[in-house]
N, C-alpha and C positions, 0 to 999 in steps of 0.2 A: 251797054253790057250793065247787067245786075248782079250786085252780089250781096247775099243776105247772110246777117249774122244771128244766131238763135241758140240760145241755152236751151235745150228741149226736156230738161230736168227727167232724164232717162226715160223719155217719152212718155212722161206722166201727166195727163191734164188735170185741171182744177176740179174735175169730177171724181178723180182718184184712179181712173182708169189708165192703165198702161197700153199704149197702142201705136207701135212703129206706123201702121200703115196710115194712122190719120196725121201723124207728121208728115209722112210722104204725100197725103192728100192734100194738106196746108201748104205744101211747097208748090203742089200744082194749082192750087187755088190763089197763091200769089204771084202767078202768071210764070212759073218755071224759072227762076233766076239762072243765069249761067253758071253761078258758083254760089253754093250754100257752105256756111262755115257753121258747124254745129258743136255743142258742148254739152257735156254730161251724157254720153253714151255708154250704155253698160252692156256687158255679156256675161250671161250666167251668173249673175246676181240675184237669187231669189230673195234674199234679204230685204231688198229695197222695197218700199212700200208700193203695193200693186203689182209688183213684178212676178212672173213666173220663171224668171232665170233664162229669157230668151236672148238669143244673141243680137241685138238691136242694128249694130253695123251689117250683119249680115241681111236682116231683114228689110233694112233700108236699101240695101243694094238690089235686092229681089224686086222690091216695089218701084224701084225706079231704075230700071236696066239701061236707061239710054244715058244715065250718069256714071261717070268713073268715081268710087269711093276710095278715099285715103284716111285710114283710121291711124290714130295715135293713142296708144294705151298708156296713162300715166302711172294707173295701178293695174298690176298683173301678177296674181297672186295664186296659190294652188287651189283648185276646187274640189270636186268630187272626182276620185280616180285621176284621169290623165285631163280632165278638164280645167283650164284657167279662167279665173274670174277676172274680168278687164273692166275697166272705166276710164274715159277720157274722151277725145275731141274726134271731130272729122271733118272732110272737106269731100265735098260732093261737087263735080265739075261735070258740064255739059262740052266745056272746050277741052282741046288736046291737053294732055299733062305731061311735064318734062319732070324734071329732077324732084325728087321728093326727099325732104329731110325731117328729121324728129327730134326736137330740141328738148330735154329733160332741164326743167327750171329749178332753181335753187330751192332745197329743202332744208332750211337751217334747224337747229334744236328750238323745241318748242316746248318747253316744261310748264308754260303756264295757260295754253290753249290746244286744242285740237287742230290737227293738220295733216294732209295726205299729199302724196307726191303730184307735181304738176307738170304739164308739159305744152309745148307749142308745136303744132303741125303745121309744115312749110312744103307748098307745091308752086312750082312755075308752070302758068298756064298760058297758053298762045292766045291772048286777047285780041279783039279786031285791030287793034292799034299797036299789036307787038306783044312781047313776052313779059309776064307781070307775075311777080312774086305774091301768094296768097299766104296768110298766116293766121290761123285759128287757134285762139287759145283761152285759158281760164285761170286767173289768178287764184290765190288762196282767198277765203272767206272770212275765217277767224283771226288770223294775224296779219297785223299790219308790217311787222317786221319781215315776214316773209313776203308780202307783196311788194315792199321795198327792195329787197334782194331780186326779186323776179324782174321787176322794171330795170334795175340795174343790168340785168342779163340781156335785156333787149337792147340796151344801150350797145353793150360787146357785141350782139350779132348784127346791129346795124352798121357797125364798125366793119364786120366781116364781110356783110353784104356787099359793100361799098369798095372793097379792097381789090387791088390788082392782083392778078394769079397768073403765072407763066403758062402760056398756051400749050397744049399737048394735041398733037394731031393723031398719035399711035392708037390702035385699038385697044382696047381694055379699059380696066377700072379708073385708070389716070387720064382717060380721054377727056379734054374741055368740054364743056358745054356752056353755052351762053348763059350769062348768070346776070338778070338785070339788076339795077339799083332799084328801080320802080317797085314799089312794095305796098300792099294794102294789108295792115295790122288791127284784126278785129276779134271780138269775143268778149266775154264777161269778165271785165277788171275788177269786179267787187269793189269799187270806190266811187264815190259820188263826183260831179264835175270839180267841185270847190276843195277836193282833197289836193294836197301838195303834190302827190304823185302822177295825178293828171297833169300838172305843169311839169313835172319831170319827163314824163312823156313827150311832151312839145319839145323840150329842151334837148332832148335825144337827136330828134331832126323828123319828128312827125307833126301834121296837121291835123286836128279834130275834124272831121269832114262836116259835121253839124254846126260847129262853130264857124267853118269857112263858109257855109251856104248861109247861115242863119246869123250873122254877128251880133252879139248882144241879146239874143232870144234864147231864154233857159232851154235846156235840154228837156224833152219831152220823157215823162218816166217810163223805164222799162221793167221794172221790178216792183212787186206788190200791188200792182195796179187794181188787180180785182180780187185779192185775196191777203189778208195781213194779220200779223199778231199785235196784242195790245202795245201801242206806244209806237208802232212802226207807221211809215207813210210810205206812199209811192215815190221812187226816185229812180235816177238814171246810173246804171251801172254797165250798160251795155254798149261799146262805142266801134265806130269804124275809124282808124288812123290812116293817113294816107302820106307817103313821102310829097314834099312840096311841088315835085314835077307834075304831081297828078291833079293838083288842085285846079288847073284850068280846064281838066276833063270832068270834074264834077258837075253834074247835071241836076241831082236831085236828092234828098235823102229823107226817108219816111220810116215811122214807127208804126207797125200794125198794133193798135190799141186794144182793138176788140179781140182778138185772138186769145183763146182760153184752153189751148192745147199744151200749156206748159204755165209754171207761173213766172216766165220772163216773156217778154214781147219782142217779136222779130223785128229786126231793123235792117231795111233794104238802101243801098246807096246806089245810084246810078253814074257811070262812067261814059263818056262818048268820045 
């Protein structure tokens, strides 16, 4: 089972062209992973560079009809008329999808830095080895204070995911569904591996898949690989974290360093 995480920068390639169909084609070129976790999808945002205001979640769903699409909008504001302008994350799955949840992440006061609402999209998929929680997220870029609060929220969510719940057999919204503890948490965390918050994610109860498979080997860069501003250098900020029970299932992890369909590089992990 392959899971790809990729910040697609509102489907804007390094050539400045916004093209959801190209993102879909790149996912096919990468072998059509069973699950794709995408960040920075936009709908009806013509203000974004290169965009015509297209609904990118809808375009990807139409381009990839064999995948089930699960969108989570962190930003949802009025557009023209009754159209809503939206920005957030997405999970695409070729596996059966069960319960879906969308978790708003903390958005504290930020008087000294720009910030916007952030979200984590959660979907339970039926993996070949059983139910598996997939979470696609994107933490704040400008504010370390926000990232700290958002990582702390994942600690609370991890405790909820492991909590015991009273089983309910009756039909209706209270009806119980199996909720696995096994979790893949991935996305753009906007922090380098040496950041203390990376260590905090591990302390919550997660394992960095790259470190598990390549102990002592630095993370390959996933951002600013092909273009960068003065003073910037390529670095890793896109990760796949897994709960410890999944570590024996980790078979491989790789970064698509040649991809130019976004300013981030896709990361793909394989579980067996």
